[in-house]
PAPAFI-354783 format. One line per 10 residues: number of its first residue (from 1); for each residue x, y, z of N, C-alpha, C. Coordinates in Angstrom, 2 decimals. Atoms other than C-alpha are relative to their C-alpha. Example, Ala and Ser with C-alpha at 12.3 -4.5 7.8 and 13.67 -1.06 7.14 Angstrom:
# PAPAFI-354783
1 = 0.89:-1.19:0.00:12.30:-4.50:7.80:0.90:1.20:0.00  -0.82:-1.19:-0.06:13.67:-1.06:7.14:-0.77:1.09:0.73;
This chain:
# PAPAFI-354783
1 = 1.06:-0.92:0.44:-53.53:-110.94:-94.42:0.15:0.67:-0.25  0.40:-1.53:-0.04:-54.94:-108.20:-95.83:-1.18:0.37:0.96  0.53:-0.90:-0.85:-56.17:-105.73:-94.16:-1.70:0.66:-0.71  0.70:-0.13:0.91:-59.98:-105.08:-95.30:-0.46:1.82:0.41  0.45:-1.49:0.42:-61.16:-101.28:-96.50:-1.46:0.64:-0.09  1.52:-0.42:0.51:-64.02:-99.44:-96.42:-0.15:1.74:-0.25  -0.45:-1.36:0.76:-64.79:-96.23:-98.09:-0.83:0.67:1.19  1.24:-0.80:-1.10:-66.23:-93.43:-95.76:-0.08:1.25:-0.30  0.49:-1.81:0.16:-67.43:-89.67:-95.93:0.92:0.65:1.20  -0.26:-0.88:-1.52:-64.87:-87.66:-93.14:0.11:1.26:-1.13;
11 = -0.43:-1.01:-0.17:-64.46:-84.35:-93.18:-0.52:1.07:-1.84  0.51:-0.34:1.41:-66.67:-83.92:-96.88:0.95:-0.28:-0.90  -0.50:0.36:0.86:-64.33:-86.11:-98.58:-0.38:-1.47:-0.12  -0.12:2.26:-0.35:-64.75:-90.20:-99.57:1.73:-0.02:0.41  -1.27:0.62:-0.86:-61.77:-91.73:-97.47:-0.05:-1.29:-0.09  -0.16:1.10:-0.26:-60.66:-95.35:-97.70:0.54:-0.41:0.90  -0.53:0.32:-0.92:-59.92:-96.56:-94.54:0.04:-1.17:0.44  0.11:1.22:-0.99:-59.32:-99.47:-92.27:-1.20:-0.45:0.85  1.50:0.50:-0.46:-62.31:-101.37:-91.19:0.17:0.49:1.76  -0.06:-0.28:-1.02:-60.92:-101.33:-87.91:0.24:1.73:1.18;
21 = -0.21:-1.01:0.10:-60.26:-97.48:-88.01:-2.25:0.62:0.27  1.59:-1.01:-0.14:-64.60:-96.87:-87.64:0.03:0.38:0.39  0.40:-0.08:-1.58:-66.05:-95.28:-85.40:-1.69:0.16:-0.15  1.18:-0.61:0.17:-69.75:-94.12:-84.46:-0.32:1.04:-0.33  0.66:-1.45:0.45:-71.55:-91.67:-86.32:0.71:0.04:-1.61  -0.79:-0.04:1.04:-68.81:-92.58:-89.77:-1.15:0.01:-1.27  0.67:1.03:0.83:-71.02:-92.79:-92.76:0.47:-0.39:-1.20  -0.53:1.58:0.79:-70.29:-96.07:-94.91:-0.62:-0.07:-1.54  0.33:0.39:1.25:-70.23:-96.68:-98.31:-0.24:-1.27:-0.68  -0.34:1.99:0.21:-71.42:-100.21:-99.32:-0.30:-0.81:-1.21;
31 = 0.24:0.55:1.57:-71.97:-102.02:-102.79:0.51:-1.41:0.37  -0.17:1.47:-0.05:-72.25:-105.57:-103.94:1.35:-0.65:-0.07  -1.66:0.39:0.40:-69.41:-107.84:-103.33:0.40:-0.27:1.72  -0.40:-0.06:-1.75:-68.41:-106.70:-99.43:-0.89:-0.16:0.94  0.87:-0.36:-1.38:-69.22:-107.15:-96.18:-0.28:1.06:1.09  0.78:-1.13:-0.27:-70.89:-104.67:-94.13:1.35:-0.17:1.63  -1.18:-0.23:-0.78:-68.12:-103.78:-91.48:0.19:0.70:1.85  0.89:-0.31:-1.50:-70.57:-102.66:-88.51:-1.37:0.17:-0.28  0.67:-0.58:0.24:-73.16:-102.12:-87.68:-0.59:1.15:-0.33  0.58:-1.79:-0.01:-75.32:-99.23:-89.31:-0.91:0.09:-1.04;
41 = 1.63:-0.55:-0.02:-78.62:-97.54:-89.97:0.43:0.75:-1.38  0.29:-0.89:1.23:-79.59:-97.42:-93.44:-0.31:1.25:-0.38  0.95:-1.32:-0.05:-79.79:-93.98:-94.87:-0.48:0.16:-1.71  0.15:-0.33:1.24:-80.02:-94.27:-98.87:0.53:-1.64:-0.50  -0.37:1.39:0.55:-80.35:-98.08:-100.30:-1.31:-0.23:-1.71  -0.19:0.50:1.41:-81.16:-98.40:-104.03:0.04:-1.52:-0.47  -0.13:1.29:0.52:-82.30:-102.48:-104.74:1.53:-0.24:0.62  -0.81:0.71:-0.78:-79.56:-103.34:-101.57:-0.86:-1.27:0.02  0.30:1.12:-0.33:-80.01:-106.58:-100.63:1.30:-0.44:0.97  -1.16:0.07:-1.05:-77.95:-108.09:-97.96:-0.30:-1.93:0.01;
51 = 0.33:1.73:-0.37:-77.14:-112.17:-97.06:0.27:0.00:1.55  0.25:-0.25:-1.02:-77.82:-112.04:-93.62:0.33:-1.67:0.90  0.10:1.58:-1.00:-77.46:-116.22:-92.80:1.10:-0.11:0.96  -0.69:0.23:-1.53:-74.52:-115.71:-90.56:-0.93:0.18:1.03  1.35:-0.37:-1.47:-77.13:-114.15:-88.07:-1.21:-1.16:0.33  0.83:0.54:-0.28:-80.15:-115.64:-89.04:-0.33:-0.92:-0.35  0.11:0.99:0.53:-79.91:-118.53:-90.96:-0.85:-0.22:-1.12  0.95:-0.59:1.47:-82.20:-117.49:-93.68:0.83:0.48:-1.07  -1.04:0.11:1.27:-80.28:-118.25:-96.74:-0.58:0.92:-1.38  0.39:-0.80:0.71:-82.20:-115.69:-98.90:0.06:1.33:0.32;
61 = -0.26:-1.73:-0.62:-81.00:-112.04:-98.86:-1.15:0.54:-0.03  1.37:-0.77:-0.93:-82.96:-109.48:-97.18:0.17:0.88:-1.24  -0.01:-0.98:0.64:-83.96:-106.61:-98.85:-0.43:1.22:0.59  0.44:-0.21:-1.51:-83.36:-103.72:-97.17:-0.01:1.62:-0.33  0.57:-1.77:0.14:-84.47:-99.84:-96.86:0.61:0.97:0.83  -0.09:-1.03:-0.92:-83.88:-96.61:-95.58:-0.61:0.54:0.38  1.44:-0.42:-1.25:-87.09:-96.00:-93.87:-0.10:-0.32:1.02  -0.49:0.58:-1.51:-88.00:-95.66:-90.43:-1.03:-0.77:0.67  0.97:1.20:-0.23:-89.78:-98.77:-89.06:-0.98:0.47:1.39  1.10:-0.58:-0.91:-92.88:-98.32:-87.44:-0.26:-1.22:1.07;
71 = 0.44:1.41:-1.00:-92.33:-101.33:-84.96:0.77:0.49:1.22  -0.53:-0.62:-2.08:-91.60:-100.56:-80.88:1.48:-0.78:-0.23  -1.68:0.83:-0.58:-88.66:-103.38:-80.49:-0.55:-1.08:-0.61  -0.14:0.78:1.01:-88.16:-105.18:-83.83:0.93:-0.82:0.41  -1.30:1.35:-0.03:-86.45:-108.84:-84.06:0.60:0.58:-0.80  -0.75:0.34:0.79:-83.53:-109.36:-85.64:-0.33:0.74:-0.82  0.57:-0.46:1.29:-85.32:-109.93:-88.71:-0.56:0.97:-0.41  1.35:-1.32:0.48:-87.72:-107.19:-88.62:0.57:1.19:-0.24  -0.75:-1.15:0.12:-84.72:-104.70:-88.76:1.10:0.11:-1.38  -0.87:-0.46:1.31:-84.37:-103.72:-92.55:0.23:1.04:-0.72;
81 = -1.41:-1.07:1.14:-82.86:-100.75:-92.45:1.16:0.10:0.82  -1.66:0.47:-0.75:-79.65:-101.82:-90.46:0.35:-0.92:-0.72  -0.79:0.80:0.63:-77.33:-103.36:-92.13:0.90:-0.65:1.07  -0.84:1.00:-0.87:-74.89:-106.32:-89.29:0.88:0.15:-1.24  -1.51:0.19:0.42:-71.36:-106.31:-89.12:0.06:-1.55:-0.54  -0.41:1.49:0.89:-70.38:-109.77:-90.87:-0.83:-0.37:-1.15  0.46:0.67:1.17:-73.26:-109.89:-93.34:0.01:0.76:-1.39  -0.93:-0.31:1.02:-72.49:-109.53:-97.03:-0.99:0.54:-1.05  0.49:-0.32:1.32:-73.59:-107.47:-100.07:-0.56:-0.90:-1.01  0.62:1.20:1.26:-75.75:-109.19:-102.65:-0.64:0.80:-0.87;
91 = 0.88:-0.64:1.25:-77.06:-106.78:-104.80:-0.12:1.26:0.67  0.73:-1.21:-0.13:-77.14:-103.30:-104.86:1.07:1.07:0.86  -0.90:-0.79:-0.23:-75.33:-100.16:-103.25:-0.72:1.21:0.98  1.02:-0.58:-1.04:-76.22:-98.21:-99.96:0.94:0.86:0.58  -0.45:-1.05:-0.69:-75.12:-95.23:-97.84:-0.42:0.02:1.24  0.55:-0.16:-1.46:-75.39:-95.51:-93.99:0.49:0.76:1.11  -0.67:-0.62:-0.70:-74.15:-94.26:-90.92:0.09:-1.07:1.20  -0.37:1.33:-1.01:-72.46:-96.53:-88.34:-0.45:-0.06:1.54  0.74:0.34:-1.66:-74.32:-97.07:-84.79:0.63:-0.67:0.96  -0.77:1.04:-0.67:-72.30:-99.75:-83.97:1.20:-1.30:-0.16;
101 = -1.05:0.91:-0.26:-69.02:-101.54:-83.66:0.46:-0.79:1.02  -0.96:1.11:-1.56:-66.74:-104.41:-82.39:-1.03:-0.57:0.42  1.09:0.13:-1.12:-68.59:-105.38:-79.45:-0.81:0.10:0.69  1.12:-0.71:0.28:-70.77:-103.34:-79.60:-1.60:-0.20:-1.17  0.41:0.84:1.33:-72.35:-105.02:-82.76:-0.48:-0.93:0.42  0.42:1.65:-0.72:-74.60:-107.68:-82.27:0.54:-1.27:-0.65  -1.04:1.74:0.59:-72.21:-110.33:-83.64:0.58:0.52:1.21  -0.85:-0.58:-1.04:-70.11:-108.51:-80.97:-0.80:-0.16:0.94  0.93:-0.02:-0.58:-72.93:-108.71:-78.77:-0.37:-1.93:0.53  0.58:2.02:0.45:-73.68:-112.72:-80.01:0.97:-0.59:1.02;
111 = -1.49:0.84:-0.30:-69.78:-113.61:-79.24:0.24:0.06:1.32  -0.18:-0.42:-1.29:-69.87:-112.01:-75.80:-0.98:-0.69:1.13  0.76:0.79:-1.47:-72.96:-114.02:-73.94:-0.07:-1.37:-1.03  -0.32:1.20:0.31:-71.78:-117.08:-76.27:1.28:-0.01:1.12  -1.23:0.06:-1.07:-68.17:-116.38:-73.70:-0.67:-0.65:1.19  0.35:-0.35:-1.54:-70.29:-115.83:-70.91:-0.72:-1.97:0.04  1.19:1.21:-0.20:-72.84:-119.13:-71.51:1.47:-1.31:-0.01  -1.19:0.64:-0.06:-69.19:-120.86:-72.07:0.89:-0.51:1.81  -0.49:0.08:-1.16:-67.80:-120.39:-68.73:-0.73:0.12:1.45  1.09:0.13:-1.03:-71.19:-120.49:-66.63:-0.17:-1.94:0.39;
121 = -0.17:1.48:-0.80:-71.38:-124.45:-64.71:-1.49:0.05:0.16  1.54:-0.16:-0.33:-74.57:-126.10:-65.07:-0.15:-0.38:1.48  0.63:0.59:-1.79:-76.93:-127.11:-61.76:0.66:-1.40:0.39  -0.85:1.21:-0.47:-75.05:-130.59:-61.76:1.05:0.24:0.28  -2.09:-0.23:-0.44:-71.21:-129.56:-61.93:-0.43:1.12:1.02  0.00:-0.79:-1.31:-72.21:-127.01:-59.39:-0.44:-0.99:0.93  0.02:1.21:-1.20:-73.51:-129.97:-56.90:1.02:-1.28:0.23  -0.55:1.16:0.06:-71.07:-132.39:-57.98:1.78:1.02:0.63  -1.16:-0.80:-0.50:-68.33:-129.43:-56.99:-0.83:0.12:1.74  0.34:-0.04:-1.12:-70.46:-129.53:-53.62:0.26:-1.06:0.74;
131 = -0.13:1.82:-0.39:-70.24:-133.57:-53.10:1.58:0.22:-0.03  -1.55:0.64:-0.68:-66.18:-133.27:-53.30:0.16:0.41:0.75  -1.20:-0.72:-0.54:-65.91:-130.73:-51.23:-0.66:-0.81:1.58;
């Protein structure tokens, strides 16, 4: 399998690095046809559209902006100034700052909660265990 690369700004220069080396605070360059490698706060996004169907189920690409949102606790679909890890840029280019990677990203938190739920026993399972002892 090929390594995924991303262009970042480090030490004042654009560099291509492996996505595994991304850290909180990295400045990332996004473009059409690329997956978003981390949760990123968009800081520049002329005509950026992102396919978020892996997260929201919505098949229509979402237009992203760099503006500050005037919503206290926005729902996932309302966070139009955030590019989420594993979503796909369908149009445009953007610059953003990494705010979460890996298990700390929205996708990572969803995966973690699913794993936790798989290991949790239902009330019926608990009663059956009590009855067998």
